[in-house]
C-alpha positions as CSV (number, residue, x, y, z in Angstrom):
1,X,0.0,0.0,0.0
2,X,2.9,2.4,0.8
3,X,4.1,2.2,-2.8
4,X,0.7,3.4,-4.2
5,X,0.5,6.6,-2.2
6,X,2.5,8.9,-4.5
7,X,0.1,8.5,-7.4
8,X,-2.9,8.7,-5.1
9,X,-1.4,11.9,-3.7
10,X,-1.1,13.3,-7.3
11,X,-4.8,12.7,-8.1
12,X,-5.8,14.1,-4.7
13,X,-3.7,17.2,-5.3
14,X,-5.4,17.7,-8.7
15,X,-8.9,17.2,-7.3
16,X,-8.1,19.5,-4.4
17,X,-7.1,22.4,-6.6
18,X,-10.2,21.8,-8.7
19,X,-12.8,21.6,-5.9
20,X,-11.3,22.8,-2.7
21,X,-9.3,25.9,-3.7
22,X,-10.9,28.9,-5.3
23,X,-9.2,30.6,-8.3
24,X,-8.8,34.3,-9.1
25,X,-11.0,35.1,-12.1
26,X,-9.2,37.7,-14.1
27,X,-11.2,40.3,-16.1
28,X,-14.4,42.2,-15.2
29,X,-17.5,40.6,-13.9
30,X,-20.5,41.1,-16.2
31,X,-23.3,43.5,-15.5
32,X,-25.9,44.8,-17.8
33,X,-24.7,48.0,-19.4
34,X,-26.6,51.3,-19.0
35,X,-28.4,52.4,-22.1
36,X,-26.8,55.1,-24.2
37,X,-30.0,56.9,-24.8
38,X,-32.8,58.2,-22.6
39,X,-35.5,55.6,-21.9
40,X,-39.1,57.0,-21.6
41,X,-41.3,56.1,-18.7
42,X,-44.1,55.1,-21.0
43,X,-44.7,54.5,-24.7
44,X,-45.8,57.6,-26.7
45,X,-48.7,55.9,-28.5
46,X,-49.7,53.6,-25.6
47,X,-53.3,52.5,-25.1
48,X,-55.0,51.6,-21.9
49,X,-53.2,51.4,-18.6
50,X,-49.4,51.8,-19.0
51,X,-48.7,49.7,-15.9
52,X,-50.9,46.8,-16.9
53,X,-49.1,43.5,-17.5
54,X,-49.1,42.2,-21.0
55,X,-50.6,38.7,-21.3
56,X,-47.9,36.2,-22.3
57,X,-49.7,33.0,-23.2
58,X,-51.5,32.0,-26.4
59,X,-52.4,35.6,-27.4
60,X,-53.6,34.4,-30.8
61,X,-56.7,32.9,-29.2
62,X,-58.2,36.4,-29.0
63,X,-59.1,35.9,-32.7
64,X,-61.4,33.0,-31.7
65,X,-60.3,30.9,-34.7
66,X,-59.6,27.2,-34.0
67,X,-57.9,26.8,-37.3
68,X,-55.4,29.5,-36.5
69,X,-54.7,27.8,-33.2
70,X,-54.0,24.5,-35.0
71,X,-51.7,26.2,-37.5
72,X,-49.6,27.8,-34.7
73,X,-49.3,24.4,-33.0
74,X,-48.2,22.8,-36.2
75,X,-45.6,25.5,-37.0
76,X,-44.0,25.0,-33.6
77,X,-43.9,21.3,-34.0
78,X,-42.9,20.9,-37.7
79,X,-41.1,24.0,-38.9
80,X,-37.7,23.1,-40.4
81,X,-36.0,26.3,-39.3
82,X,-36.9,25.6,-35.7
83,X,-35.5,22.1,-36.1
84,X,-32.3,23.5,-37.4
85,X,-32.2,26.0,-34.4
86,X,-32.7,23.0,-32.0
87,X,-29.7,21.3,-33.6
88,X,-27.6,24.4,-33.1
89,X,-28.6,24.5,-29.4
90,X,-27.6,20.8,-29.1
91,X,-24.2,21.5,-30.7
92,X,-23.6,24.3,-28.2
93,X,-24.6,22.1,-25.3
94,X,-21.8,19.7,-26.3
95,X,-19.4,22.6,-26.7
96,X,-20.2,23.6,-23.1
97,X,-19.3,20.0,-22.0
98,X,-16.0,20.3,-24.0
99,X,-15.2,23.7,-22.5
100,X,-16.0,22.5,-19.0
101,X,-13.7,19.4,-19.4
102,X,-10.7,21.7,-19.5
103,X,-11.2,22.3,-15.8
104,X,-10.7,18.7,-14.9
105,X,-7.6,16.4,-14.9
106,X,-7.1,14.0,-17.8
107,X,-6.3,10.4,-17.2
108,X,-5.1,8.1,-19.9
109,X,-4.0,4.5,-20.4
110,X,-0.8,3.2,-21.8
111,X,0.3,-0.4,-22.3
112,X,3.1,-2.0,-24.2
113,X,5.0,-5.2,-24.8
114,X,8.5,-5.4,-26.2
115,X,10.7,-8.4,-27.2
116,X,14.4,-8.0,-28.3
117,X,17.5,-10.1,-28.8
118,X,20.9,-9.0,-27.3
119,X,24.3,-10.8,-27.7
120,X,25.0,-13.1,-24.8
121,X,28.1,-12.6,-22.7
122,X,29.4,-14.2,-19.5
123,X,30.3,-11.7,-16.8
124,X,31.2,-14.3,-14.1
125,X,31.3,-18.0,-13.7
126,X,27.7,-19.2,-14.1
127,X,26.4,-15.7,-14.8
128,X,25.6,-14.4,-18.3
129,X,23.6,-11.6,-19.7
130,X,21.9,-10.9,-23.0
131,X,19.8,-13.2,-25.1
132,X,16.1,-12.8,-25.6
133,X,14.5,-10.2,-23.3
134,X,10.8,-9.5,-22.8
135,X,9.5,-6.2,-21.4
136,X,5.8,-5.6,-20.4
137,X,4.5,-2.3,-19.1
138,X,1.2,-0.8,-18.0
139,X,0.6,2.8,-16.8
140,X,-2.0,5.5,-16.1
141,X,-0.7,8.9,-17.2
142,X,-2.5,11.9,-15.8
143,X,-2.2,15.7,-16.3
144,X,-3.8,18.8,-14.9
145,X,-3.4,22.5,-15.4
146,X,-4.3,24.6,-12.4
147,X,-6.8,27.3,-13.2
148,X,-5.2,29.8,-11.0
149,X,-6.4,32.9,-12.9
150,X,-9.9,31.6,-13.9
151,X,-9.1,31.2,-17.6
152,X,-11.0,28.0,-17.9
153,X,-13.8,29.2,-15.6
154,X,-14.3,32.3,-17.7
155,X,-14.2,30.2,-20.9
156,X,-17.0,27.9,-19.5
157,X,-19.1,31.0,-18.6
158,X,-18.6,32.3,-22.1
159,X,-19.7,29.0,-23.5
160,X,-22.8,29.0,-21.4
161,X,-23.6,32.6,-22.4
162,X,-23.3,31.5,-26.1
163,X,-25.7,28.7,-25.4
164,X,-28.1,31.1,-23.7
165,X,-27.9,33.4,-26.7
166,X,-28.8,30.6,-29.1
167,X,-31.7,29.5,-26.9
168,X,-33.0,33.1,-27.0
169,X,-32.5,33.2,-30.8
170,X,-34.6,30.1,-31.0
171,X,-37.4,31.8,-29.2
172,X,-37.0,34.9,-31.4
173,X,-37.2,32.6,-34.4
174,X,-40.4,31.1,-33.1
175,X,-41.9,34.6,-32.7
176,X,-41.1,35.4,-36.4
177,X,-42.5,32.1,-37.6
178,X,-45.7,32.2,-35.6
179,X,-46.3,35.8,-36.6
180,X,-45.6,35.0,-40.3
181,X,-47.9,32.0,-40.2
182,X,-50.8,34.0,-38.6
183,X,-50.2,36.9,-41.0
184,X,-50.3,34.6,-44.0
185,X,-53.5,33.0,-42.7
186,X,-55.1,36.4,-42.4
187,X,-53.9,37.3,-45.8
188,X,-55.4,34.1,-47.3
189,X,-58.7,35.0,-45.7
190,X,-58.5,38.5,-47.0
191,X,-57.8,37.3,-50.5
192,X,-60.8,34.9,-50.3
193,X,-63.0,37.8,-49.3
194,X,-61.5,39.9,-52.1
195,X,-62.4,37.1,-54.6
196,X,-65.9,37.0,-53.2
197,X,-66.3,40.8,-53.7
198,X,-64.9,40.6,-57.2
199,X,-67.3,37.8,-58.1
200,X,-70.2,39.9,-56.7
201,X,-69.0,42.8,-58.8
202,X,-68.9,40.5,-61.9
203,X,-72.5,39.4,-61.2
204,X,-73.5,43.1,-60.9
205,X,-71.7,44.0,-64.2
206,X,-73.2,41.0,-66.0
207,X,-76.7,42.1,-64.9
208,X,-75.8,45.6,-66.1
209,X,-74.8,44.3,-69.5
210,X,-78.1,42.4,-69.9
211,X,-80.0,45.5,-68.8
212,X,-78.2,47.8,-71.2
213,X,-78.6,45.3,-74.1
214,X,-82.3,45.3,-73.6
215,X,-82.5,49.1,-73.6
216,X,-80.2,49.2,-76.6
217,X,-82.5,46.8,-78.6
218,X,-85.4,49.0,-77.7
219,X,-83.6,52.1,-78.8
220,X,-83.5,53.6,-75.4
221,X,-79.7,53.9,-75.2
222,X,-76.7,54.2,-77.4
223,X,-74.1,51.6,-78.5
224,X,-71.6,53.5,-76.5
225,X,-73.4,52.6,-73.2
226,X,-73.3,48.9,-74.2
227,X,-69.6,49.0,-75.1
228,X,-68.8,50.6,-71.8
229,X,-70.8,48.0,-69.9
230,X,-69.0,45.2,-71.7
231,X,-65.6,46.8,-71.2
232,X,-66.2,47.1,-67.4
233,X,-67.3,43.5,-67.2
234,X,-64.2,42.2,-69.0
235,X,-61.9,44.4,-66.9
236,X,-63.4,42.9,-63.7
237,X,-63.0,39.3,-65.1
238,X,-59.2,40.0,-65.6
239,X,-58.8,40.5,-61.8
240,X,-59.9,37.0,-60.9
241,X,-56.8,35.1,-62.2
242,X,-54.5,37.6,-60.5
243,X,-56.3,37.2,-57.2
244,X,-56.2,33.4,-57.4
245,X,-52.5,33.5,-58.2
246,X,-51.9,35.6,-55.0
247,X,-54.0,33.2,-53.0
248,X,-52.1,30.2,-54.2
249,X,-48.7,31.9,-53.5
250,X,-49.8,32.7,-49.9
251,X,-51.1,29.1,-49.4
252,X,-47.8,27.7,-50.7
253,X,-45.8,29.9,-48.3
254,X,-47.9,28.8,-45.4
255,X,-47.4,25.1,-46.3
256,X,-43.7,25.5,-46.2
257,X,-43.9,27.1,-42.8
258,X,-45.9,24.1,-41.6
259,X,-43.2,21.7,-43.0
260,X,-45.5,20.5,-45.7
261,X,-45.4,20.2,-49.5
262,X,-46.4,23.6,-51.1
263,X,-49.9,23.0,-52.3
264,X,-53.0,25.2,-53.1
265,X,-56.7,24.9,-52.8
266,X,-59.7,26.8,-54.0
267,X,-61.0,29.8,-52.0
268,X,-63.3,29.1,-49.0
269,X,-66.4,31.2,-48.5
270,X,-66.0,33.9,-45.9
271,X,-68.7,35.4,-43.7
272,X,-69.5,39.1,-44.2
273,X,-69.3,39.9,-40.5
274,X,-65.8,38.5,-40.2
275,X,-64.2,41.6,-38.7
276,X,-64.1,41.6,-35.0
277,X,-63.1,44.8,-33.2
278,X,-60.3,43.8,-30.9
279,X,-59.8,46.0,-27.9
280,X,-56.4,47.7,-27.3
281,X,-53.8,45.7,-25.5
282,X,-51.8,47.3,-22.7
283,X,-48.2,47.9,-23.8
284,X,-46.8,47.9,-20.3
285,X,-43.7,49.8,-19.4
286,X,-40.7,50.3,-21.7
287,X,-38.4,48.9,-18.9
288,X,-40.4,45.6,-19.0
289,X,-39.5,45.2,-22.7
290,X,-35.9,44.5,-21.8
291,X,-36.9,41.4,-19.9
292,X,-39.7,40.2,-22.3
293,X,-38.1,40.2,-25.7
294,X,-35.8,37.2,-26.4
295,X,-33.8,39.1,-29.0
296,X,-32.8,41.6,-26.4
297,X,-31.9,38.8,-24.0
298,X,-29.9,37.2,-26.8
299,X,-28.0,40.4,-27.3
300,X,-27.3,40.6,-23.6
301,X,-26.1,37.0,-23.5
302,X,-23.8,37.7,-26.4
303,X,-22.4,40.7,-24.5
304,X,-21.8,38.4,-21.5
305,X,-19.9,36.0,-23.7
306,X,-17.7,38.8,-25.0
307,X,-17.1,40.0,-21.4
308,X,-15.9,36.6,-20.3
309,X,-13.6,36.4,-23.3
310,X,-11.8,39.4,-21.9
311,X,-11.1,37.4,-18.7
312,X,-9.8,34.5,-20.8
313,X,-7.5,36.8,-22.7
314,X,-6.2,38.5,-19.6
315,X,-5.6,35.2,-17.7
316,X,-3.5,33.9,-20.7
317,X,-0.9,36.6,-19.8
318,X,-0.2,35.1,-16.4
319,X,1.9,32.0,-15.5
320,X,0.4,28.6,-15.8
321,X,1.2,25.6,-13.6
322,X,0.8,22.1,-14.9
323,X,0.9,18.8,-13.0
324,X,1.8,15.6,-14.7
325,X,2.2,12.1,-13.3
326,X,2.1,8.4,-14.1
327,X,1.5,5.3,-12.2
328,X,2.0,1.7,-13.5
329,X,3.9,-1.5,-13.6
330,X,6.8,-2.9,-15.6
331,X,7.9,-6.5,-15.7
332,X,9.8,-9.0,-17.8
333,X,7.1,-11.6,-17.1
334,X,3.6,-10.9,-18.2
335,X,2.1,-13.0,-15.4
336,X,4.0,-11.0,-12.8
337,X,3.2,-7.6,-14.3
338,X,0.9,-6.5,-11.4
339,X,3.1,-7.9,-8.6
340,X,4.6,-5.4,-6.1
341,X,7.1,-3.2,-7.8
342,X,5.0,-0.4,-9.2
343,X,6.7,2.6,-10.9
344,X,5.5,6.2,-10.7
345,X,6.4,9.7,-11.6
346,X,5.2,13.1,-10.5
347,X,6.2,16.4,-12.0
348,X,5.1,20.0,-11.9
349,X,5.8,22.7,-14.5
350,X,5.6,26.5,-14.5
351,X,5.3,28.4,-17.8
352,X,5.4,32.1,-18.2
353,X,5.8,34.0,-21.5
354,X,8.7,36.5,-21.2
355,X,8.6,38.0,-24.7
356,X,5.9,37.7,-27.4
357,X,6.1,41.0,-29.1
358,X,2.9,42.2,-27.5
359,X,0.8,39.3,-28.9
360,X,-1.0,38.4,-25.6
361,X,-1.6,42.0,-24.7
362,X,-3.0,42.8,-28.1
363,X,-5.3,39.7,-27.8
364,X,-6.7,41.2,-24.6
365,X,-7.2,44.6,-26.2
366,X,-9.0,43.0,-29.2
367,X,-11.3,41.2,-26.8
368,X,-12.1,44.5,-25.1
369,X,-12.8,46.1,-28.5
370,X,-15.2,43.2,-29.3
371,X,-17.0,43.9,-26.0
372,X,-17.3,47.6,-27.0
373,X,-18.9,46.5,-30.2
374,X,-21.3,44.3,-28.3
375,X,-22.4,47.2,-26.1
376,X,-23.3,49.1,-29.2
377,X,-25.1,46.1,-30.7
378,X,-27.0,45.7,-27.4
379,X,-28.1,49.3,-27.4
380,X,-29.2,49.1,-31.0
381,X,-31.2,46.0,-30.3
382,X,-33.0,47.8,-27.5
383,X,-33.6,50.9,-29.6
384,X,-35.0,48.8,-32.4
385,X,-37.3,47.0,-30.0
386,X,-38.7,50.4,-28.8
387,X,-39.2,51.4,-32.4
388,X,-41.1,48.2,-33.1
389,X,-43.5,48.8,-30.3
390,X,-44.0,52.5,-31.0
391,X,-44.5,51.9,-34.7
392,X,-47.0,49.1,-34.1
393,X,-48.9,51.4,-31.6
394,X,-48.9,54.3,-34.0
395,X,-50.0,52.1,-36.9
396,X,-52.9,50.7,-34.9
397,X,-54.2,54.2,-34.0
398,X,-54.0,55.5,-37.5
399,X,-55.4,52.4,-39.2
400,X,-58.4,52.4,-36.8
401,X,-59.0,56.1,-37.8
402,X,-58.6,55.2,-41.4
403,X,-61.1,52.3,-41.2
404,X,-63.8,54.7,-39.8
405,X,-63.2,57.0,-42.8
406,X,-63.2,54.2,-45.3
407,X,-66.4,52.7,-43.8
408,X,-68.1,56.1,-44.2
409,X,-66.8,56.2,-47.8
410,X,-68.2,52.8,-48.5
411,X,-71.7,53.6,-47.1
412,X,-71.8,56.8,-49.3
413,X,-70.5,54.8,-52.3
414,X,-73.3,52.3,-52.0
415,X,-75.9,55.0,-51.6
416,X,-74.5,56.8,-54.7
417,X,-74.7,53.6,-56.7
418,X,-78.4,53.1,-55.9
419,X,-79.2,56.7,-56.8
420,X,-77.3,56.6,-60.0
421,X,-78.9,53.3,-61.2
422,X,-82.4,54.7,-60.3
423,X,-81.8,57.9,-62.2
424,X,-80.4,56.1,-65.2
425,X,-83.5,54.0,-65.4
426,X,-85.6,57.2,-65.6
427,X,-83.2,58.6,-68.2
428,X,-81.9,61.4,-66.0
429,X,-78.2,60.5,-66.3
430,X,-76.0,58.7,-68.8
431,X,-74.6,55.2,-68.2
432,X,-71.1,56.5,-67.5
433,X,-72.4,57.9,-64.2
434,X,-73.7,54.5,-63.3
435,X,-70.3,52.9,-64.2
436,X,-68.4,55.4,-62.1
437,X,-70.7,54.8,-59.1
438,X,-70.3,51.0,-59.5
439,X,-66.6,51.1,-59.7
440,X,-66.3,53.5,-56.8
441,X,-68.4,51.3,-54.7
442,X,-66.3,48.2,-55.3
443,X,-63.1,50.2,-54.8
444,X,-64.4,51.2,-51.4
445,X,-65.2,47.5,-50.6
446,X,-61.6,46.6,-51.5
447,X,-60.2,49.5,-49.5
448,X,-62.1,48.3,-46.4
449,X,-60.7,44.8,-46.8
450,X,-57.2,46.2,-47.0
451,X,-57.4,48.4,-44.0
452,X,-59.0,45.7,-41.9
453,X,-56.3,43.3,-42.9
454,X,-53.7,45.9,-41.9
455,X,-55.4,46.3,-38.5
456,X,-55.4,42.5,-37.9
457,X,-51.9,42.0,-39.2
458,X,-50.7,44.9,-37.1
459,X,-52.2,43.2,-34.0
460,X,-49.9,40.3,-34.7
461,X,-46.9,42.7,-35.1
462,X,-47.7,44.4,-31.9
463,X,-47.8,41.2,-29.9
464,X,-44.5,40.2,-31.4
465,X,-43.0,43.6,-30.7
466,X,-44.0,43.3,-27.0
467,X,-42.4,39.9,-26.8
468,X,-45.4,38.1,-25.2
469,X,-46.8,34.6,-25.6
470,X,-44.0,32.6,-27.1
471,X,-42.7,30.2,-24.3
472,X,-44.1,27.1,-25.9
473,X,-41.0,25.4,-27.3
474,X,-39.9,22.1,-25.6
475,X,-36.4,22.1,-24.2
476,X,-33.6,20.7,-26.4
477,X,-32.1,17.5,-24.9
478,X,-29.6,15.2,-26.5
479,X,-27.6,12.1,-25.4
480,X,-25.3,13.0,-22.5
481,X,-26.6,16.6,-22.3
482,X,-29.2,16.1,-19.6
483,X,-28.9,19.1,-17.2
484,X,-26.6,21.0,-19.5
485,X,-28.1,24.5,-19.8
486,X,-27.2,28.1,-19.8
487,X,-28.3,28.5,-16.2
488,X,-27.0,25.3,-14.8
489,X,-24.8,25.8,-11.7
490,X,-22.0,23.4,-11.4
C-alpha cells in the first residue's frame, strides 16, 4: 500500500485544486450596461393602462379561430427552421461540455510489450547476460493545469452565455415564424373575401350588360353605353386570375412554414361579418420590454460571452502551472506484471511567456474592443425594440382612424350607386355615371378589406414587438446533455 501513495497523492492534489481551492478570475464581472439613450417612462402611443401586465400566453386565441390555433401548434412542431435551431442548441450544449472538461484532470491508459534479442556474454562463472529479453508495461498517465487565474472558468461561462444566446435566438425565431404564419393565414382569408367581392361585382356587371342590351335593342340607349358596360365586365374578369395567383402563393408559403409540401386549394367562403373589433392591449412599461423580448436577452447573452472572453485573454498573460504524473507496472514476465514493484512519476511545471512582441496584450485589447462592439449592438437591439412597439402602436391608432373614414366612404358609395342606377332607369343620367358609381363602390369595398387586414396583421406585429406569448417550445435535450443548460450551476 505504501508504494501506491505517490500516485494517489497526485490525483488528490489535482482534485483538491479543482474543488477545494478557489481561483482568481481575471477580467471584469459582467453586469448589464446602461443604455446610451434616454428611456421614456411610458410609450408615446400607448393605449390603456401603461402599468398593466401584457398577457404572455397564447395571445392568438383572441381571434377566436380554432384553425389559427391549429396552425400555430403545427408550426412550432414541424417547422424546419426551428428544427435547425434546435440542432444548433444541441451543438452548443456539447461545446459547453467540451469547455468544462478543460477544468478537470485528464487520465489516460498506456500499455506495451517489447521483445528484443541481445548478444549473450558471461560476466562471471555461471552468470551471463543478453539473449532474448521480454518487457511488459502498464501505466495510467495523468495531467492537470491549475486554473489559478480563472481562464477555464471564464471560458466555461462564455460558452454557457453563447448557449443562452442561441436559446433566445430560437425563441425569437419562433416569434417570427408564428407571426408570419398568422399573417399569411389572415392574408389568405382577405384574398378569399376579395375574390368574393370581385365575383359579386362580376354578377353586378353581368346584370348591367343584360339590362343595357335590352335598352339598346329598344332604342333607349346608345351603342356607347353597351360598349362601356361590356368593357367594365371584361376588366373585372381579368382580376380573378391575379387574385387566385396571389391566393395560391400565400397558401404555398404557409405550407412551407408548416413543414408540408407547397400546395394550393380553392377559396373558402368567408362570412360578411368576419371583422371583430379587438380591444387595445396594454403595452406595459418600456423597462419591461428588456426582460420580455428574447432578441434583447440574446444580445445581452452575447455581450456576457464577450465580457468573459476578456477574462480568458487576460488570464492567458499570467503564469500557468501544470501537474503531470504516471503510475503503473513494468515486468519481464507478463504473469507477474501486477506484482509489487510499481513505478510512478510526478512532475510540476511552470510556464510564463517572457517576450511575445505584445501578442497576448493585443489579444486582450482585441477582446475589449469586441466587447465595446457588443455594447453598441445591445443598445441598437433595445432601440429597435422600442421602435417596433412605437411603430405598431402608431399604426394601430392611424389604421383604426382610417377604417372609420373608409367605412363612411363605403356607405356613401353604396348609396350613390343606388341613386345613379335609379336615375339612369328614368333617363336622367348617362350610363357613364352608373359605371363610375359601381366602380367607386367596389373600390371602397376593396379598401375596407385592405385596412381591416392591416389592422389585424398589425395586431400580430404588436404582440411580437411586445415579446409576449412565445414560451411554448420544448427544451432541447440530447444524449449526455441532460442538465446542460445556460443557467446550470456546477
